[in-house]
N, C-alpha and C positions, 0 to 999 in steps of 0.2 A: 390361501395361495402360498405356494412354496417356490423357492429359487431352485434353479437347476444346478447351481454351483454353491460352494460352502455357505453356511448360515442362512437361516430362514428369512425370506423377504418380509418387510413390515406389511401389515394389513393396510390396504388403501381405503381412504375415506370416499364417500360418494362423489363422483365427478360433478354433481350438482353444485358443490361448494368449491371445487377446484378442478380445473381441466386435468385430464390424465397426464399430459406431458409435464404439467407443473408439479404434479406429485412425483413423477420420475426425477424431475430436476431437483426437488427437495431431497430426495433420497441420495442423489449423486453428491449434492453439497454436503450432506451429512457424512458420506463416505470420505470426502475430501477433508472435512473438519476432523474426523477421527483418525486420519492418516492412513487410510487403506491404500491410497495412492499418493506418494509424496511428490513434492515439486520436481518437475522435469520428467516424471515417470509416465509411461504409457498407460492409458486406461483400457479396459476390455473393449473389444469391437462392438459396433452397434448390434450385431447379431447375438453376441454373447450377452449383452445387457438386456436385449429384448427377451431372450430366453430366461434370464435371471428374474426379470420382473413380470414375465408372462404377458407381454404387450407386443405390439407391432414394432418393426424397425423404424417406421415412420414416426411413431410416437417418441422413441428414443432419440431419433435424429433431431426432432424439434427441440427437445430438452437440451441436447448438446449444442445446438445452434445458439440458444439463448446464453448458455454458459460461455461459449466462445465469444459472443458479442459483449459479454461482461468481463472479458479477459480472465476468466477462471480456467478456461481450457484453450488449447491452441491446436488447430488442425494443420497437419503437415501432409501435403499431397503425396500419396503413395506410401506414406509411413504410418499414418494413424492419427490418433488424437492424444494429446499429452497435457499433463497438468502444467499450467503456466508457472513460470518461476522468475524471480527477480534476478537470478543469475544470468538470464538471457540479456545480452547487451541491448537488444532491441526494446527492452522494457524500460531502459534508463530514462527516456524523456516522456514516459507516460505520466509521471508525476512532477517532472521539472520542465516547465513550459517556457524557459528563458532562451531567447535566440539573440545572437549578435546582430548589430545593425547591418552587417554585411549579408545577413540571411542564413549563415551557416550555423549549425549546432556544434558547440564546442564542448569537449569533455571537461567536466568540472573536477577540480582537486579539492577534497575536503580536508579542512584543518581544524579538528576538534581541539578545544582548549579547556573544557570544563565538563565534568561528569560526576554528579553527586546526588545522593538521595535528599529530597526536600519534602516539606509538607505542602499538600495541595491548597492553593488559595482559592478564592471563590470562582475565578474564571476557569482555572484548571479543573476544579471539581465539577463544574457544570459541563464543561466540554467532554470530560471523560466519564461522566456518570458516577463520580465518586463522592464521598463525604468530605466535607471541609476538614483539612488536616490529615487526610489519608496520605500514605507514603507514595511518592512518585519519584522518578529519576529525571533529573534535569540535565540536558546536554546543551552546550553552547559550541557553535562552530562557525567558521567562515568558509564560504565556497569561493574559490578563485577560478577565473576563466582566463587562460593565457597569462597567468601571473597576476591578473588584476582582481582585487577583492570586490565581489559583486553582491554576495548574499551573506547576511548575518542571521543565522538561525538560532532561535531559542526553543528547544524541544522538550516536551514533557511526556514521559512514558509511564504507563501503568506499572507500579512497582512490582506487583506479584508476577507479571508476565516477563519482566526483564531483570529479575534479581540476579546480581552478580555481574552486571554490565560495568566495565571499567573503561577509563580513559585510554589505557594501553590497548585494549581490544579495539576501540574505535580508531586508534591511530595505526593499527596493524593492517598491512595489505592495501589493496586498491579496490576493495569491494564497496559498493554503495551501501548506505545505511540499511536500506530495505533488504538487500541481499544478506547482510550480516544478521539482521533480525530473523530472517527466514531460516538461514543455515544454523546459526548458533542457538537460537531460542525457539525455533519452531513456530514463529509468528509471521504469517504472511499477510501483507496489506492487500486487501481485495479492492477497496474503493476509497475515495477521499472526497470530502466537501471543502470548498475554499470560499473565503470572503476576502475581497480586495478593497483597499481604500488608500488614499494618499495621506502621508503623514510627514512631519518635519523631523529631520535627523536630530537626535539628542547627542549629548557629549560622547557616550559610549559608542553608539552606532557610527557617528561621524568619524571617530578615531579608527574604528575597525575597517570602515569602508573607504577611508581617505577622502571624505567630503567635508564640507563646512557645516558647523552646527546651524540648523535651520534649513538646510538644503532639502528639497523634496525627495522622499523615498516612497517606494511602493510597499505597503504592508500586505502580506499574504498570510492569512490565518487559515491553517489547514487542520482538519480532524480526519484521521485515517482510521479505517475500520478493518477488522479481520472477519473471519467466518462468524456467522450468527449475528451479523450487524453490530459487533461489539467494538466500541471505540477504544483504541489502545494507544493512540498518539495524538497529541495536540501540539502544534508548532506555530510560532510567530516568526515569519521570515521577513526581514527588511531587505528590499532589493534596490540596488543602485541602478538607475536606468540611463546612465550617461552614454553607454555604448551597447546597451542591450534593451530588449523589450519583451513583454509577456505576450505570448501567442497562444490562442485557443481556437480550435477548429469547431465550428458549429454545423449541425445538420448531418 
């Protein structure tokens, strides 16, 4: 089978093992991972992709529907389909689910104060699929909402993927961390898994968040993945819920 546009299409395996639209989906993900279409860029039309892969437009549409549902692609009425990007302000609260008690979403201000290479301990190595002692970059920051310190993040990043990251870069501009990672390092966070539990504030977190030692905090442990289901970030966020709550939509 050949493509009607540049470079030959990969040979498809039997639909017995994978539905045809899933194979098309896998090929599209591979193109995204290889950078054929960058964040924010338009992908070819369904008709062009159908011709490329020698399948029906319905098959392509079903593959794109799944990628849009997984926030890898974005459909824009009358304009086409685009690669999702963290530079889109609408994506900001996809990974930050904190809402004020008044019900409104408030833009957070990030205040990084630490960025250094460290050796992965057991928890970090397990979360990121690394070996004990591998190099990772640790970032510490406070998120403020309307001037109030609400989140203390301790973030660990795969060292090879973020080599050269500096505290100055983290402090520059008003981009979100994920927007910076995408633009400056070519690493796009596709999905994340979180675990939540209640903990007591220790001396460091109490001082940074303006609470008393022993006060309850919400611990959110997040592992974020890029293309290929590769873990590239693990963070432990301590949330003060005095005036905010964690909201998740189900269904």
